[in-house]
C-alpha positions in Angstrom: 137.3 102.9 101.0 139.4 100.4 98.9 140.3 101.5 95.3 139.7 98.1 94.1 136.3 97.5 95.8 134.8 101.2 94.4 135.7 100.1 91.0 133.8 97.1 91.5 130.7 99.0 92.9 131.1 101.8 90.5 131.2 99.4 87.3 128.3 97.1 88.8 126.0 99.6 90.2 123.4 98.8 87.7 123.2 95.1 88.8 121.3 96.1 92.1 118.4 97.6 90.2 118.3 95.0 87.8 118.3 92.5 90.7 115.3 94.0 92.5 113.5 93.9 89.3 114.0 90.6 88.5 113.1 89.4 92.0 109.7 91.5 91.9 108.6 89.8 88.4 109.5 86.4 89.8 107.4 87.3 93.0 104.4 88.3 90.4 104.2 85.0 88.9 103.5 83.2 91.8 101.1 85.8 93.5 97.5 84.8 92.5 96.2 87.8 90.8 92.5 89.2 92.2 90.2 89.9 89.2 90.1 93.5 88.2 87.2 95.5 89.4 86.3 95.7 85.6 86.3 92.1 85.0 83.3 91.3 87.2 81.0 93.4 84.9 79.0 91.0 82.7 79.4 88.1 85.2 76.3 86.9 86.9 76.1 87.1 90.7 75.2 83.9 92.5 71.3 83.8 92.5 71.4 81.6 95.5 72.5 84.4 97.9 69.8 85.2 100.3 68.9 88.6 101.9 66.7 89.3 105.0 63.5 91.4 104.5 61.9 93.8 106.6 59.0 91.7 106.8 61.3 88.7 108.2 61.5 86.7 105.1 64.9 85.4 104.0 64.5 85.4 100.0 67.2 84.2 97.6 68.3 87.2 95.3 66.7 85.6 92.2 63.2 86.1 93.9 64.1 89.6 94.5 65.2 90.1 91.0 61.9 89.0 90.0 59.9 91.3 91.8 59.0 88.9 95.2 59.7 91.4 97.8 56.6 92.0 100.4 53.9 94.6 99.8 54.9 97.0 102.2 58.3 97.4 100.4 56.8 99.1 97.6 58.3 96.5 95.0 57.3 97.1 91.2 57.5 94.5 89.0 57.6 96.5 85.6 61.6 97.0 86.4 64.0 95.6 84.2 67.1 96.2 86.2 67.5 96.6 90.2 70.2 99.1 91.4 71.4 97.7 94.6 73.1 100.2 97.0 75.1 98.6 99.7 75.1 100.9 102.7 75.3 101.3 106.8 74.4 104.0 108.7 77.9 104.4 110.3 79.3 105.3 106.6 79.5 108.7 106.0 79.3 108.8 102.4 76.5 106.4 102.8 74.4 109.0 104.9 75.4 111.6 102.4 74.3 109.6 99.2 71.1 108.2 100.4 68.9 111.3 100.2 70.2 111.7 96.6 69.3 108.1 95.7 65.8 108.8 97.3 65.4 112.2 95.3 66.1 110.0 91.8 63.5 107.3 92.8 60.9 108.3 90.5 63.3 109.1 87.7 65.1 105.7 87.9 61.7 103.8 87.9 60.7 105.6 84.7 63.7 104.5 83.3 63.0 101.0 84.4 65.6 100.7 87.3 64.2 99.9 90.8 66.6 101.1 93.5 67.0 99.0 96.4 69.0 99.4 99.4 71.1 96.7 100.9 71.9 97.3 104.7 75.1 96.3 106.4 74.4 97.5 110.2 75.1 94.6 112.5 73.4 93.3 115.5 70.2 91.5 116.4 68.1 91.5 113.3 64.8 92.1 114.5 66.4 95.2 116.6 68.6 96.2 113.5 65.6 96.1 111.0 63.4 98.2 113.5 66.0 100.6 114.0 67.0 101.0 110.6 63.3 101.4 109.5 62.9 104.1 111.6 66.1 105.8 110.8 65.1 106.0 107.2 61.8 107.5 108.1 63.4 110.1 110.0 65.8 110.6 107.2 62.7 110.8 104.4 64.6 107.8 102.2 61.6 106.3 101.0 63.5 103.3 99.3 62.7 99.5 99.7 65.5 97.9 101.7 66.7 94.5 102.5 69.6 92.8 104.8 72.7 91.1 104.3 73.4 89.9 107.9 75.6 87.4 106.8 77.9 89.7 104.5 77.1 86.8 101.6 76.5 89.6 98.9 79.6 91.8 99.9 81.7 88.7 100.3 80.6 87.2 97.1 81.4 90.7 95.2 84.9 91.0 97.3 83.3 94.2 98.2 86.0 96.3 100.7 84.3 99.6 101.3 80.9 101.2 101.5 78.7 102.7 99.5 78.9 100.2 96.8 76.6 100.1 94.0 75.4 98.0 91.2 73.1 97.6 88.6 71.6 94.2 87.5 69.4 93.0 85.2 66.4 90.3 86.0 68.6 87.6 85.4 71.3 88.6 87.9 74.0 90.0 85.3 76.2 92.5 86.7 75.7 95.4 84.5 77.6 98.2 86.1 79.3 98.7 89.2 80.2 102.0 91.4 82.4 102.2 94.4 82.2 105.2 96.4 79.3 107.6 97.1 77.0 108.3 94.1 76.7 111.7 92.6 73.8 113.3 90.6 75.9 113.0 87.5 76.4 109.2 88.3 72.6 108.7 88.4 72.1 110.8 85.4 74.6 109.1 83.5 73.0 105.5 84.4 69.6 106.8 84.0 70.5 108.2 80.5 72.3 104.7 79.4 69.7 102.1 80.8 66.3 104.0 80.0 66.1 102.6 76.6 67.5 99.3 77.0 
């Protein structure tokens, strides 16, 4: 190698990492930043988002929050919070989570939390509702269920993976979110935190 070129390279080697750092920082200034997961807390979801119910109704979130699901869904109007659990039958962690959530149903209700499943299986609406209802019975999961066939809720929350859970108050304010499978300790912490609120 030419000694002069070698001298230049060895004397200015630090400029390459510096140049890369400057380019990276410049690029970051022009890339729009997604809101952090935690920044969605204490915000209100779009109350106009509508969910399909097992009875064929198409209810806005606001109606669901106020206890207006059909009678066969065992909807309690005494809840202060709704725990939405977003799931699908093709999601292995969801399938592991559902029995745990179902087993915690009474403890959640005593704490004023209504667990509500939001299903994301796709296909013909009537067929999916019938198949999911049968699947829940076969797996002894006794929880009220709604269907987000248009993915309106998941899109509004920018949910990229299932299972995804969130706790709402009756005004639609997001109080708590959890990405991934809920464990027993997650449910115990949730109950402990919100039972006296």
